[in-house]
C-alpha positions, 0 to 999 in steps of 0.5 A: 127872827122878829121883823118890824115895819116901823113899830108894828110887828110884821112877821116872826120866822125862823132865823135860818137863811135857807128856810122858805119863810125867810126867802118869801119875806125877802121877796115880798119886801123886795117887790114892795119897793123896799130899798135894796141896800137896806135889805142887803144890810139887814138880811145879808142876801145878794141883790141878784138873789133877791131879784130872782126870788121877787120875780119868781113870786110875781110870776105866779108859776109854782114850779119857777118859785120852787126852783128859785127858792131851792137855789142852785140845788133846784136844777140838779139832775139827781132828783128825789124821784131818781133817788127813789128809783136808785134805792129800789133797783140797787139791791138787785143790780148790785147782787148781779154785778159788783163791777158794773152796777153803777153803769147799769143803774145810769143806763136804766135812769137814762132809759126811764127818765131821759136824764144822763148822770155821771158816776161821780154824781151817783157815788155818794148815794151808792156809797150810803146804799152799800153801807146800809146793805153791809149792815143788813148782811152783818146781822146774824141770822135768826136761830129759830123757825123752820123757814130760817133753818131751810134758808141756811141749808140752801145758802150753805157754801160748797167746800173751796177747791185747792188753789195752785199758788203758794198761799190762798187768799183767805176769807177774812174773819171779823175777830179783829175789829168786831164786825159780824160775818155776812151770811154764807154765799154772799160776796163781801164788799169789804173784808175784815182782818183775821186774828189768826194767820192762815197756814201757808200751803207750800207750792212746788215747781218752777214758774215765772214770778213778777216782783221777785226782787222784793225778797231782798227785804224778806227779813224786814217784811217778816219783822213788820208782820211779827211786830204788829199782831193785828193786821201785820200781814196787811202792813207787810203787803203795803210795805212790799208795795212801797218798795215796789214803787206803789206810793199809795193804795191806788197805785197797787192796781198795777201790781200782780197780786197773784205773784205777791200772794206767792211771795208774801202769803196773804194779800188783799187786792181790792182797793176799797177793802184796803182803804177800809182796813187802813182806816181801822188800823190807823185808829189802833196802836199800829203806828206806835208799833211801826215807829218802834220797829223803825227805831230798832231797825236804825238803832235809834235808842243808841243815838244821841244826835237828832235833826228836827224839822217840819216838812210842809205840804201845800194843801190845795183842797176846798176845806177851811184849813189853817194857813201857814208859810209854805217854802215851796210856793214862797207864800202863806197858804193852806198847809199841812206840817209833818214834823220829822226827827232824823238821826245824824246819819240822815235816817228818818225815825219819827214823825207827827202831823199838825196844822198851823194852830201852834208854830214849830217852837210850840210843837217842839216842846210837846213833841219831844217827850213823845219822841223819846218814848217812841225811840225807847231812849233811856230816861237819863239820856241827854239828846242833842236836837239840831234845828233850823233857825225857825226854832229861834226864840229866847223862850225856847233857849231858856227852856233848853238851858233849864232842861236836863235831858236835851241840848239845842243847836241852831243857827243865830237868826239875823247874824251880821258878820263883822271884821274877822280877826285871825288872832281871836279865833278859838280853833280851826279844822278841815272836813272831807266830803265824798262826791261821786265815789269814795276817792273823790274828796272835797275839802272844807275848811272851818275857823271859829271863835267860841264865846258867850252870846251877848244877848243871853250869856247862858247860851254859847255862840260859835262864829264860824268862817267856812270856806268851800273847795271853790274858795267861797267863804261865808260867816255864820253864827251857831247857838247852843246851850251845850257847854261841853261838846267839842266845837268841831262836832257842833259845827259838823252837825250844824253844817251836815243838816242838809242830809235831812233836807235831801231826805225830804226830797228823796222820801217825796220822790220815791215813797210819796211822803207828800201824799195826803191819803185821806181828806177827812177833817175834824171841825174845831168845834169838836176840838175846842176842849183839846187845844190850848187857848191862845190870844192873837191880835184881832183882825181890826187891830192888825188892819189899823196897824197896817193902815198906820204903817202905810200912812207913816211910810207915805208921810216919811217920803214927803217929809224927806222930799221937803227936807231935800227940796225946801222950796215951798209947795202948797200941794205937798204942804196940804198932803203932809197936813192931810196925812198927819191928820189921818195918821193921828186918827188911825192911831186913836182908832187903834187905841180904842180897838181891842188888841187881842182876841181868842184864836180859838173863838175866831176859828170857831166863828170861821168854821175852820177845820183840821185835817184828820191825818191818822190815815196819813200817819200810818202809811208814812210810818211804813214809808220811813221803814221802806226808806231805811230798809232800802238804804240798809240793803243798799249800803254793801252794794254802794261800798262795792260799786263805788259809784254814787251817781247811779247806785240807787237806780241800779239797786232799785232796779234789782229790788223791783226785778221779776224772775223765776221761782224754784220751790220745794217743800222746805226751800225756795230759790229765786233767780232774779232777772233785772232789766239791766244788762250788767257788765262783768264787773257789776255782775260780779258785785251783784252776785256777791251781794246776793251771796252775802244775803244768802249767808244770813239764812233768810226765810220766805216772808210768806210765813211758811218758814222755808229757806230762801236763796237768791241768785242772779238769773240769766235769760240764756238759761230759760226755755219758754213755752206757750201752753195751749 
């Protein structure tokens, strides 16, 4: 940066607002009496900041000047001296205590420096020190030299004692992700996944066990482990914890991992290692395997009708994320979209996460091929996509008409009902829906006309007149490019779209689908070669458009007033003339302003970022499996119980019940003890459900291959004793 005083070069300095030379120059110019507004316009520095720099320079106090130039960071408690002290003491204290090392370090800092620090203040520094320590420990020891051989001998581990549980928590080997093992005798902070599963050690005897109800999903748990070769046992653990109500890794701390190890085999308890393995598994092919398994679970490959809709999460963090419409707050703000596909029965089968760089219509076109591949749909299969009115676009309709592999069904946007002529209707039919039980029927009546859409004759329009049991009637328009499908089926699919909306609420309430999981992000600077260039209206052009619209609105009101009240008003006449002049000027300015700019360039200038959702998509895929597994297991209970008010609550209580395990070398009997006191009729239904599960010959999900039998236990059959 070259600074001139008149025509003379005054100073050359780096073009960096944080550089001390920049700040000192501004301080000198401020003290020399240069006009503050000119300095602010040239150097983009707040007047109060310039004043602080100038006063510090005039004071002659070196410490005050250093603090002023350092800015807000100059007053931080975590000084360079304290950082050096932490680096020196970290290794020794961390080796002595993995649980309370941060507290001990803060106590020593308080004693030596007289400064009290919070754990959050030290957390980034301690995280980097832990990373450095793991890198040092992961280096393989030297293979030559007497001193190295003696050290290896001294640190050799003793043989582990046998564990009195079903399966021991194996030390995790590095084969799966390429990390080198730490030296023997060193406790690992972050274990690494093992390539080979451990051989389960059967435990025999009778004992109380928490979380026993999760064995109702033994087939699904075992299936997930088999589907994903690398880390399948950990995915099985996370699926089990979701079914037990822990919707994120942090909530797993409330579960009994000793008992989970007896039920599932290998488990990983510590939170930090779980987060580390989540990041590594999310970078591989685990998500595609999980979505494929979920598709097989619900038979998606044999389905041809799918609902598509984005579920939007309101992002409240500090990162510069793109804004979009959020229905929950009824406002445009920072958002994260999850694009979902559901079957016509309401089963979620696929999802992808996205920001608002592309709108739903653009994302739908690129998402559909990946969805078909993940579901295993045949190449010649023609699917029907039922979408809300957000997909409404003539371009989208033109693509649907030309596409050979899918049809589109959606609402007609801005449909205006006209006079209804019963003689012109093409057909009518009735639909029955159950409410509180199978015999509680509600009748809905539909009349419709079937015609070509005037705005695009290649599209088919159904004008539907729907009447509910309360005799409330609405009239809507439905558009589709499918000419062969029966009108009654199209109407049913469109009016049944509420099942997807209801499932969003269910997934959020019981499985935490809105959990972001990770707040990592990727700058658009790194994405500029991956995203498609788009042209948008420039900010200046939109501002002039808005100004012109406001002027037109004000002018129209005055002209209307003049027309309704023709009495002469000098003030009104002057106001009309002024607004007319301003409107003409705004229109001239708009004509001279560049209308479109590159959206990507604007985002780069604003340093915008996109959330890295890989760590979210993997647990979300598990949540889809958990939801579908729960509904699949619930279905026979729902039919037998026939009370839709609380069947989910009762069944969830059963799946999260504790109980008693009776184990032998080849069989496990699980006696569930739910907290509900069942009346005789309900007890009979639950016992019958467990008998149906036992008839399928389930196996324990711990990998031992032992036969599993489920029973409804009774507290009266228990004898309790407290061991000394």
